[in-house]
Structure formats: C-alpha cells, structure tokens
C-alpha positions in Angstrom: 110.6 107.7 144.2 113.8 109.3 146.0 117.0 109.8 144.0 120.2 108.4 145.4 123.0 109.2 143.0 126.5 107.6 144.2 128.3 109.5 141.5 130.7 112.4 141.5 129.3 114.0 138.3 125.5 113.9 138.3 124.0 117.2 137.1 122.3 118.1 140.3 123.9 116.4 143.3 127.1 114.8 142.0 129.5 114.0 144.9 126.9 114.5 147.6 126.4 110.9 148.4 129.7 108.7 148.5 129.3 105.1 148.1 131.9 104.4 150.8 130.5 106.6 153.5 128.0 104.1 155.0 127.1 106.3 157.9 126.0 109.1 155.8 124.2 106.6 153.4 122.2 105.3 156.4 121.1 108.8 157.5 120.2 109.7 153.9 118.0 106.7 153.4 116.4 107.0 156.7 115.7 110.7 155.9 114.1 109.7 152.6 111.9 107.2 154.2 110.8 109.6 157.0 109.9 112.1 154.3 107.7 109.8 152.4 109.6 108.0 149.9 108.4 104.4 149.1 111.2 103.6 146.4 114.7 104.7 146.4 116.4 104.8 143.1 120.1 104.2 143.3 122.5 105.2 140.4 126.3 104.6 139.9 126.7 106.5 136.6 125.5 109.8 135.5 123.4 110.0 132.4 123.2 113.8 132.1 123.5 115.2 128.7 127.1 115.0 127.5 128.3 112.6 130.2 130.8 109.8 129.4 130.5 106.2 130.8 132.4 105.2 133.9 132.7 101.6 133.1 131.1 98.5 134.4 133.4 97.8 137.3 133.3 101.3 138.7 129.5 101.2 138.5 129.4 97.9 140.3 131.7 99.1 143.1 129.4 102.1 143.5 126.1 100.7 143.8 126.3 96.9 145.0 127.8 97.8 148.5 125.0 100.5 148.9 122.1 98.0 148.1 123.5 95.3 150.4 123.9 97.9 153.3 120.4 99.1 152.8 119.0 95.7 152.7 121.0 94.2 155.7 121.6 97.2 158.0 118.7 99.6 157.8 115.6 97.9 159.3 113.3 101.0 158.4 114.1 100.0 154.8 112.7 96.6 155.0 109.5 97.5 153.1 110.9 100.1 150.8 111.6 99.1 147.1 115.1 99.7 145.8 115.4 100.5 142.2 118.7 100.2 140.2 119.3 102.8 137.6 121.5 101.3 135.2 121.6 100.4 131.4 124.1 97.5 131.8 122.7 94.0 132.3 125.5 92.8 134.6 124.9 95.7 136.9 121.1 95.0 136.9 121.6 91.3 137.6 124.0 91.9 140.5 121.9 94.6 142.0 118.9 92.4 142.0 120.9 89.7 143.6 122.0 92.2 146.3 118.4 93.1 147.1 117.1 95.6 144.4 113.4 95.2 143.3 113.2 97.3 140.2 115.4 97.7 137.1 115.3 101.2 135.8 116.8 101.5 132.4 117.1 104.8 130.7 117.6 103.2 127.4 114.8 100.7 127.7 117.3 98.0 126.7 118.7 99.6 123.7 122.4 100.1 125.0 122.9 96.7 126.1 121.6 93.7 124.0 121.7 91.6 127.3 119.5 93.9 129.2 116.0 92.7 128.3 116.7 89.0 128.7 118.2 89.9 132.1 115.1 91.8 133.0 113.1 88.7 132.0 115.2 86.3 133.9 115.2 88.2 137.2 111.5 88.6 137.2 111.7 92.1 138.7 109.5 95.1 137.9 111.1 97.3 135.1 111.2 100.9 133.9 111.3 101.4 130.3 112.3 105.1 129.5 112.2 106.7 126.2 115.6 108.0 124.9 117.6 108.1 121.7 121.2 107.5 121.3 123.4 107.8 124.4 123.8 110.4 126.9 126.6 111.9 124.8 124.6 112.0 121.7 121.0 112.4 122.7 121.0 116.3 122.4 121.5 115.9 118.6 118.5 113.5 118.3 115.4 115.7 119.0 113.5 115.7 115.7 110.0 114.5 116.2 108.3 115.0 112.7 105.0 113.8 113.8 105.1 115.6 117.1 106.8 114.5 120.4 103.6 112.7 121.9 103.2 110.7 118.7 106.8 109.8 118.0 107.6 108.9 121.7 104.6 106.8 121.8 105.5 104.9 118.7 109.1 104.3 120.0 107.8 103.2 123.5 105.5 100.8 121.9 108.5 99.3 119.9 110.4 99.0 123.4 107.4 97.2 124.9 107.1 94.8 121.9 110.9 94.0 122.3 110.5 93.6 126.2 107.5 91.2 125.5 109.5 89.2 122.9 112.3 88.8 125.6 109.8 87.4 128.1 108.8 90.4 130.2 105.2 90.4 131.2 103.5 93.6 130.5 102.2 93.7 134.1 105.8 94.2 135.2 106.5 97.3 133.0 106.4 100.9 134.1 106.9 103.5 131.3 108.8 106.9 131.4 108.5 109.4 128.5 112.1 110.6 129.4 112.1 114.3 130.3 115.4 115.9 129.1 116.6 112.7 127.2 116.7 113.5 123.5 114.1 116.2 124.2 114.3 120.0 124.1 112.4 122.5 126.3 109.4 122.7 124.2 109.3 118.8 124.1 109.5 118.7 127.9 106.8 121.1 128.3 104.5 119.4 125.8 105.1 116.2 127.6 104.1 117.6 131.0 101.1 119.4 129.5 99.8 116.3 127.5 100.8 113.4 129.7 97.4 112.1 129.8 97.5 111.6 126.0 99.9 108.7 126.5 97.6 107.0 128.9 94.3 107.4 127.2 95.0 108.5 123.5 97.4 105.8 122.3 96.4 102.4 121.5 98.7 100.0 123.2 99.8 102.3 126.0 96.6 102.0 128.2 96.8 100.8 131.7 100.6 101.0 132.1 101.8 102.8 135.2 103.8 105.9 134.3 106.9 107.4 135.9 107.9 111.1 135.6 111.3 112.4 136.4 111.2 116.2 136.1 113.3 117.0 139.2 115.7 119.8 138.8 115.9 119.5 135.2 117.6 121.8 132.9 114.5 123.2 131.3 113.5 124.5 134.7 116.6 126.4 135.0 116.2 127.9 131.7 112.5 129.1 132.4 113.4 130.3 135.8 116.9 131.6 135.4 117.9 129.5 138.3 121.4 128.0 137.2 122.2 125.9 140.3 120.2 122.6 139.8 119.9 122.2 143.7 117.9 125.4 143.9 115.3 124.4 141.3 112.9 123.0 144.0 110.0 125.5 143.3 110.2 124.9 139.6 110.3 121.2 140.3 107.1 121.5 142.3 105.3 122.8 139.5 106.3 120.0 137.3 105.5 117.4 139.8 101.9 119.0 140.2 101.6 118.8 136.4 103.0 115.1 136.5 100.2 114.2 139.0 97.5 116.1 137.2 98.3 114.3 134.0 98.2 110.8 135.5 101.8 109.9 136.7 101.9 107.1 139.3 105.4 107.6 140.3 107.5 110.8 140.5 111.3 110.8 140.8 112.8 113.5 142.8 115.6 114.8 144.9 113.9 116.9 147.4 111.7 114.2 149.0 110.1 115.9 151.9 109.0 118.9 149.8 107.8 117.1 146.8 106.0 114.5 148.9 103.7 117.4 150.2 103.4 118.6 146.6 102.4 115.2 145.2 100.0 114.5 148.1 98.1 117.7 147.7 98.1 117.6 143.9 96.9 113.9 144.0 93.9 115.1 146.4 93.0 117.9 143.9 93.4 116.0 140.5 92.7 112.5 141.1 89.9 112.4 143.8 87.7 110.2 141.6 90.3 107.5 140.9 
C-alpha cells in the first residue's frame, strides 16, 4: 500500500504532493504502480500526534479531485485499489462515489457516528485501526494495564462488534493495530515483535487480514537518531520485515520501490509454507 498524502502538514511528507498539481500526481501514481504498489492510500488530513483537524470541506477539496483523476485519467491505475484515509463519513462516501475501493478509518468509526453505517451502505472493504482519543489527545492515552496486545485486542474486538452491528460483513474488514496511535515506543516494538499473537492467540481475531503501517514512524527516529522522517527508510525496512514475519497481509509505506523489495524477500523467507 503506497501512501499518498495530499496534505501540507503530514509528519513525513507534508507538502510533497499537491492536490491541484495533476501532472505531478499522475507521475507519482505511475511511479507507485511501477514500483509494485497494488493499493494507493489517499489522505487529505494529517493524523500525526498533536495535529489539528482541517475541516470536512478542505479535506473533500483535497482528495475527491485526486481520486477522480486517478480513476479517469491514469489507465495504468485501472486495476489498482484506491483507499481513502479518513475518519469522516461524508468524505468516505464521496470518495467511494469518485472511485475509492477501501475506507481506511484510523478511529474505526469512533470519531464520526455516521462512519460505520456509511461503510455498511457503500459495501466497500474497510480498515479498522486501533486508536484512542483523537490525534491531538492520543499521546496521553497510552495506559494498557493488561498489556498492549491484550488491551488492543479487546478494543479491536469491540470495534468489530460495532461494525457488524452496523451491517458490515466480517469478510470486508481489515484490522490494523495502530502503530504510533496511542502507543509509546515499547508498545510499538511489542506489537511488531508479537503481531502473530493477534492472529492466532486471540479468540475472535482469527482469519482477519492485517495491515501494518510502520513507515518512517517516530519510534524509528528515536531508536536510530534519524530526526528527518524521510530518511528513516533503513529503519522502516526492518519494521516491514518484522511485519511480514508476523503475518501482516498489507504494509503501508512511503518508499514503495524499496519496501516492495523488502516485503518480497521477507515474504519468501518467512511465509514459504503459506
């Protein structure tokens, strides 16, 4: 999954991709596809720790023209899935109408009460990520008294139940443990180390596909001393390898060409019997 942030303030690539520069957008998407991306995740609002919301109208103005352009003007993208990264129901619905195939909600429906019903109505695949609070408050909500695997599992099970109650079929759900979202560095490392426990050790979480989004995350910078997020590709490579070894089905990355190679080789090493 390639990350396409149409935001001026994302933690890693803010301002790199303009929603109004369609020539550059076309070249970027073509490069992603040539580098091995099969999903492009488009976001119009930063959810980095401490970020403030931009508002629904601004988010729509950023993402809808881009999705329409990809669907109507880039033939190479005909068989590529588009994911809309949003927690707003209206943005999700309009994105799907414009051509998105997946709704990726960092709050799993907690931040907009209309999101789960909208997901059900569109009939699209959905990504339910674990997060607490909002991007501006989540760094204060990192207490996991039973352990991060146990508590994240319990909270994801609650979101699965809520999604099912709204009419979303289990086979349309993809789960994401939410690296960096209401997690500190030890939590992130534990999730990477013990990802397989979600898949095989928790009743009710079996058989779901899992997405991991470790790309350029803050804990990589703290471990390596690399302050500039765009230069954390080597540390990201280690986390992508760990994600694949732990059973991740999708890895969400910025550096598509390099991480495709990492994932391809890690997959051959660790998942040869699958």
